[in-house]
C-alpha positions in Angstrom: -30.3 1.3 -27.8 -30.0 1.0 -24.0 -29.7 -2.6 -22.7 -31.2 -3.7 -19.4 -27.7 -4.1 -18.2 -27.1 -0.4 -18.7 -30.4 0.6 -17.2 -29.5 -1.0 -13.9 -26.4 1.2 -13.4 -27.5 4.2 -11.3 -26.1 7.7 -12.0 -23.4 8.7 -9.5 -21.9 12.2 -9.0 -19.1 12.6 -6.5 -17.5 15.9 -5.5 -13.7 15.8 -4.7 -13.0 18.9 -2.6 -9.2 18.2 -2.8 -7.4 20.4 -0.3 -10.0 23.1 -0.2 -12.3 24.3 2.6 -12.5 25.7 6.1 -15.2 25.3 8.7 -17.1 28.4 7.8 -17.1 27.9 4.0 -17.9 24.2 4.4 -20.9 24.9 6.5 -22.4 27.1 3.8 -21.6 24.6 1.1 -23.0 21.6 3.0 -26.1 23.5 4.0 -26.8 24.4 0.4 -26.3 20.7 -0.7 -28.3 19.1 2.1 -31.8 19.7 0.7 -30.9 18.2 -2.6 -33.5 15.7 -3.9 -32.3 13.9 -6.9 -32.6 10.5 -8.7 -28.8 10.8 -9.0 -26.7 9.4 -6.2 -24.7 12.4 -4.8 -21.6 12.2 -2.6 -18.7 14.5 -1.4 -15.1 13.4 -0.6 -13.7 15.9 1.9 -10.3 16.5 3.5 -9.8 14.3 6.6 -10.2 17.1 9.2 -13.7 17.9 7.9 -15.2 14.3 8.0 -16.9 15.1 11.3 -18.4 18.3 9.9 -19.7 16.5 6.8 -21.1 13.7 8.9 -22.9 16.1 11.2 -24.2 18.4 8.4 -25.3 15.7 6.0 -26.7 13.1 8.4 -30.2 12.2 7.5 -29.9 13.7 4.0 -29.7 11.9 0.7 -26.0 12.9 0.2 -23.3 10.5 1.3 -19.6 11.4 2.1 -16.2 10.0 2.2 -12.4 10.7 2.1 -9.8 11.3 -0.6 -7.2 8.6 0.5 -6.8 5.6 2.8 -3.9 3.8 4.3 -3.3 0.1 3.4 -2.5 -0.4 7.1 -5.2 -1.1 9.7 -3.4 0.6 12.6 0.0 1.2 14.2 3.1 3.3 13.9 2.2 5.0 10.6 2.5 8.7 11.3 0.2 10.8 9.1 -1.8 7.9 7.8 -5.6 7.4 8.2 -7.1 3.9 8.3 -10.4 2.6 6.8 -11.8 2.0 10.3 -11.2 5.7 11.1 -13.1 6.7 8.0 -16.0 4.4 8.9 -16.1 6.0 12.4 -17.3 9.2 10.7 -20.0 7.4 8.6 -18.0 7.5 5.4 -19.3 5.5 2.5 -16.6 6.3 -0.1 -12.9 6.7 -0.5 -10.9 7.8 -3.5 -7.8 5.7 -4.3 -5.2 6.4 -6.9 -6.2 9.9 -7.9 -3.6 11.2 -10.4 -2.4 13.8 -7.9 -1.6 10.9 -5.5 0.1 8.9 -8.2 2.2 11.8 -9.5 3.0 13.7 -6.2 3.2 10.8 -3.9 4.6 8.1 -6.3 1.7 5.8 -5.7 2.1 2.7 -7.9 -0.6 0.7 -9.6 -0.2 -2.1 -7.0 -0.4 0.3 -4.1 -3.6 1.7 -5.5 -5.0 -1.8 -5.8 -3.9 -2.6 -2.2 -5.7 0.6 -1.0 -8.8 -0.4 -2.8 -8.7 -3.8 -1.1 -8.1 -2.1 2.3 -11.2 0.1 1.7 -13.3 -3.0 0.9 -12.1 -4.8 4.0 -13.2 -1.7 6.0 -16.6 -1.7 4.4 -16.0 1.3 2.3 -16.6 1.7 -1.5 -13.3 2.6 -3.2 -13.4 4.9 -6.2 -10.4 3.7 -8.3 -9.0 6.6 -10.3 -7.2 6.0 -13.6 -6.1 8.2 -16.4 -3.4 9.1 -18.9 -1.1 12.1 -19.3 -1.2 14.3 -22.4 2.1 12.8 -23.6 0.7 9.3 -23.2 -2.5 10.3 -25.1 -0.5 12.0 -27.9 1.6 8.8 -28.2 -1.6 6.7 -28.7 -1.1 4.9 -25.3 -4.2 6.1 -23.4 -6.0 2.8 -23.3 -2.8 0.8 -22.7 -2.0 3.0 -19.7 -5.4 2.6 -18.2 -5.3 -1.2 -18.7 -2.0 -1.3 -16.9 -3.3 0.9 -14.1 -6.4 -1.4 -13.7 -4.6 -4.7 -14.0 -3.7 -5.2 -10.3 -7.3 -4.1 -9.3 -8.9 -6.6 -11.7 -6.6 -9.3 -10.5 -8.4 -9.2 -7.2 -11.3 -10.9 -8.9 -15.0 -10.2 -9.7 -16.2 -10.5 -6.1 -14.1 -7.5 -5.0 -14.3 -5.5 -8.3 -18.1 -5.7 -8.3 -18.0 -3.6 -5.0 -16.0 -0.7 -6.3 -16.4 2.2 -8.7 -13.9 3.2 -11.4 -13.3 6.9 -12.3 -11.6 7.8 -15.6 -9.8 11.1 -15.3 -7.5 12.1 -18.2 -4.7 13.9 -16.3 -4.5 16.5 -19.1 -8.2 17.5 -18.3 -7.9 18.0 -14.5 -8.0 21.6 -13.5 -7.0 22.7 -17.0 -10.4 23.7 -18.3 -9.8 21.2 -21.1 -12.3 18.3 -21.2 -12.2 15.1 -23.2 -15.0 15.3 -25.8 -17.9 13.0 -25.0 -16.7 10.7 -27.8 -13.1 10.6 -26.5 -14.3 9.8 -23.0 -16.7 7.2 -24.2 -13.9 5.4 -26.2 -11.9 4.9 -22.9 -15.0 4.1 -20.9 -15.9 1.4 -23.4 -12.5 -0.1 -23.1 -12.8 0.0 -19.3 -16.2 -1.6 -19.5 -14.8 -4.4 -21.7 -12.0 -5.1 -19.2 -14.6 -5.2 -16.4 -16.9 -7.5 -18.4 -14.1 -9.9 -19.1 -13.9 -10.7 -15.4 -17.6 -10.7 -14.7 -17.9 -7.1 -13.4 -19.5 -5.3 -16.3 -22.1 -3.5 -14.3 -19.6 -1.5 -12.2 -20.2 2.2 -12.4 -17.6 4.1 -14.4 -17.4 7.9 -13.7 -15.8 10.6 -15.9 -13.6 13.3 -14.2 -11.7 16.2 -15.5 -13.2 19.7 -15.7 -16.8 18.5 -15.5 -19.2 21.5 -15.4 -23.0 21.9 -15.6 -22.5 23.0 -19.3 -20.9 19.8 -20.4 -22.3 17.2 -18.0 -25.4 16.3 -20.1 -23.4 15.6 -23.2 -21.0 13.4 -21.2 -23.8 11.6 -19.4 -25.5 10.8 -22.7 -22.7 8.4 -23.6 -23.6 4.7 -23.0 -20.7 3.8 -20.7 -20.5 7.0 -18.7 -22.4 6.5 -15.4 -21.7 9.8 -13.7 -18.9 12.1 -12.7 -16.0 12.8 -10.3 -16.2 16.5 -10.0 -13.3 18.8 -8.8 -13.6 22.6 -8.8 -17.3 22.7 -9.6 -18.0 20.6 -6.5 -17.1 23.7 -4.4 -20.0 25.7 -5.8 -23.3 24.2 -4.6 -25.5 25.4 -7.5 -23.0 24.2 -10.2 -22.5 20.8 -8.4 -26.2 20.2 -8.1 -26.8 21.3 -11.7 -24.3 18.6 -12.8 -26.2 16.0 -10.7 -29.4 17.2 -12.3 
């Protein structure tokens, strides 16, 4: 049975291009996405150099865009960093924070991820806070404990802030591996995340699933009561596949 609470959470599908793309390929992909008409909210998070291209190509369409990372700093001598105000300059709506690749390759801590989420909110962006466990952590029965630990400094910012963000659950073992959590496995973690959000008065926050989402498995994932959409990796680079997931 669907509650009124659940009905008020809109479906959201975000494409994470990661470090893919060039001007020519992006132009084709964005042109194919632009006409999309969907009851699902659709967005793409592109590499920093292509924010201007996404802004120009998608302006006036129903698709929004954003970036894959943000600096906690507003401005200054921080070579290689990109601030929230810079992302806003290109009409960004979204920014990913704490993606597992950032956590593992760039040693981003749970606290840093929470600080990045706060920096995004201050800049008027919607942070998509990514959480997820490794295969070893899942096999050790620690999946939910790991996610609760990752979320703790975010939730500590309080309901007012948390109600303005999105959470994305991406089991690390399912990213780019072709393996996907079963709908039931994903729902178990999403339900735990929902309970943690409800405990601080933010139970209506959208929770996305990520990790080898494809058109062939999207419907079964989206049928789960606490899965509000998807953060899509590889399939986001193929317009027909990405739009089929959103549909």
